[in-house]
TINUMI-581189 format. One record per residue (C-alpha): residue number from 0; x, y, z. Coordinates in steps of 0.1 Angstrom, whole numbers, plus 5000, padded with zeros to 4 digits. Example, Ala and Ser with C-alpha at 12.3 -4.5 7.8 and 13.67 -1.06 7.14 Angstrom:
BEGIN
> 0|5123|4955|5078;
> 1|5137|4989|5071;
//
This chain:
BEGIN
> 0|0467|7737|4253;
> 1|0442|7752|4228;
> 2|0417|7730|4211;
> 3|0423|7729|4174;
> 4|0397|7733|4146;
> 5|0382|7702|4131;
> 6|0387|7700|4093;
> 7|0358|7689|4070;
> 8|0365|7679|4034;
> 9|0334|7683|4013;
> 10|0327|7675|3977;
> 11|0297|7697|3969;
> 12|0278|7695|3937;
> 13|0257|7727|3931;
> 14|0228|7727|3906;
> 15|0212|7761|3909;
> 16|0185|7762|3883;
> 17|0175|7797|3894;
> 18|0209|7812|3885;
> 19|0219|7786|3858;
> 20|0249|7777|3879;
> 21|0262|7741|3878;
> 22|0295|7733|3894;
> 23|0314|7708|3915;
> 24|0333|7723|3944;
> 25|0360|7706|3966;
> 26|0359|7725|3999;
> 27|0379|7724|4031;
> 28|0359|7738|4060;
> 29|0375|7745|4094;
> 30|0351|7739|4123;
> 31|0359|7762|4152;
> 32|0360|7744|4185;
> 33|0330|7763|4198;
> 34|0310|7757|4166;
> 35|0282|7731|4162;
> 36|0278|7707|4133;
> 37|0246|7725|4125;
> 38|0264|7758|4121;
> 39|0290|7742|4098;
> 40|0263|7728|4076;
> 41|0244|7761|4075;
> 42|0277|7777|4063;
> 43|0278|7750|4036;
> 44|0242|7757|4025;
> 45|0251|7794|4024;
> 46|0280|7786|4001;
> 47|0257|7766|3979;
> 48|0231|7794|3977;
> 49|0257|7819|3965;
> 50|0283|7796|3950;
> 51|0308|7808|3924;
> 52|0345|7803|3918;
> 53|0355|7834|3939;
> 54|0334|7826|3970;
> 55|0356|7814|3999;
> 56|0352|7806|4036;
> 57|0365|7833|4060;
> 58|0378|7829|4095;
> 59|0343|7837|4109;
> 60|0342|7828|4146;
> 61|0380|7830|4149;
> 62|0383|7866|4137;
> 63|0358|7895|4142;
> 64|0371|7912|4111;
> 65|0362|7884|4087;
> 66|0329|7869|4077;
> 67|0319|7833|4075;
> 68|0321|7835|4037;
> 69|0332|7862|4014;
> 70|0339|7870|3978;
> 71|0364|7897|3966;
> 72|0369|7911|3932;
> 73|0403|7912|3915;
> 74|0411|7945|3932;
> 75|0404|7931|3966;
> 76|0371|7950|3970;
> 77|0346|7929|3989;
> 78|0317|7919|3967;
> 79|0299|7897|3992;
> 80|0301|7894|4029;
> 81|0281|7865|4045;
> 82|0276|7860|4082;
> 83|0258|7829|4097;
> 84|0240|7831|4130;
> 85|0229|7861|4149;
> 86|0254|7890|4144;
> 87|0250|7923|4161;
> 88|0234|7952|4143;
> 89|0267|7971|4147;
> 90|0286|7943|4129;
> 91|0261|7942|4101;
> 92|0263|7980|4096;
> 93|0301|7978|4096;
> 94|0300|7950|4070;
> 95|0275|7969|4049;
> 96|0300|7998|4047;
> 97|0328|7975|4036;
> 98|0310|7952|4011;
> 99|0289|7957|3980;
> 100|0264|7930|3993;
> 101|0259|7916|4028;
> 102|0240|7884|4035;
> 103|0230|7872|4070;
> 104|0218|7836|4072;
> 105|0198|7830|4104;
> 106|0190|7796|4118;
> 107|0179|7782|4151;
> 108|0141|7784|4149;
> 109|0125|7806|4176;
> 110|0158|7823|4186;
> 111|0163|7835|4150;
> 112|0128|7848|4149;
> 113|0133|7867|4181;
> 114|0166|7882|4168;
> 115|0148|7894|4136;
> 116|0120|7909|4157;
> 117|0145|7928|4178;
> 118|0167|7940|4149;
> 119|0145|7943|4119;
> 120|0135|7979|4123;
> 121|0171|7991|4121;
> 122|0182|7966|4095;
> 123|0154|7974|4071;
> 124|0172|8007|4064;
> 125|0204|7989|4051;
> 126|0201|7989|4013;
> 127|0227|7963|4005;
> 128|0215|7937|4031;
> 129|0198|7904|4025;
> 130|0185|7885|4056;
> 131|0175|7848|4051;
> 132|0161|7825|4078;
> 133|0167|7788|4073;
> 134|0141|7769|4093;
> 135|0145|7733|4102;
> 136|0183|7730|4100;
> 137|0186|7706|4130;
> 138|0185|7677|4105;
> 139|0216|7691|4088;
> 140|0237|7683|4118;
> 141|0228|7646|4114;
> 142|0246|7644|4080;
> 143|0277|7663|4090;
> 144|0308|7642|4085;
> 145|0345|7650|4082;
> 146|0344|7636|4047;
> 147|0312|7645|4029;
> 148|0297|7641|3995;
> 149|0267|7664|3991;
> 150|0246|7678|3963;
> 151|0224|7709|3965;
> 152|0197|7715|3939;
> 153|0182|7749|3940;
> 154|0150|7756|3921;
> 155|0123|7782|3927;
> 156|0140|7792|3959;
> 157|0138|7757|3973;
> 158|0170|7737|3983;
> 159|0171|7700|3980;
> 160|0201|7686|3999;
> 161|0212|7651|3987;
> 162|0236|7631|4008;
> 163|0246|7594|4012;
> 164|0217|7588|4036;
> 165|0189|7605|4016;
> 166|0176|7640|4010;
> 167|0165|7670|4029;
> 168|0143|7699|4017;
> 169|0150|7734|4030;
> 170|0128|7764|4022;
> 171|0147|7796|4029;
> 172|0126|7825|4042;
> 173|0138|7858|4027;
> 174|0131|7883|4055;
> 175|0148|7912|4038;
> 176|0160|7915|4002;
> 177|0184|7942|3991;
> 178|0168|7975|3982;
> 179|0168|7987|3946;
> 180|0183|8020|3939;
//
């Protein structure tokens, strides 16, 4: 018998002072059986960083043809494709051909740094790609619960994550920003 996904219900308050975006989101996140709490929470932080009404969670680990998060316009064209973790260069190039903007969010400390070192030369050529490394995400797994109230305040590129037990500060490291045309 196959192991089923674990469902997380999250009330997320996003206050993004950098984008002037302030919104409450009630989210349902399916945690794949092979996924860690840390990865689920990194997906949630990715949502907060790019939050808007059209951004949704994709099948991610369950389907190679869908990202972890994506946003489509009214015609079905993919505006944003977001992968969390260490995707292959081939998968990133494929996504870059399908979406207007591609975001890869790395985490995992030294492993993420090694991945970037190995892939950066080829990926720097991809104009519509953003690569962000989130250091110190281990603490996020400690706050993961199936019912979660969380607030993310984003200001000057810094993320303050508020939860029932306190706050965490995350400083994203932008390794590659999209090229201007």
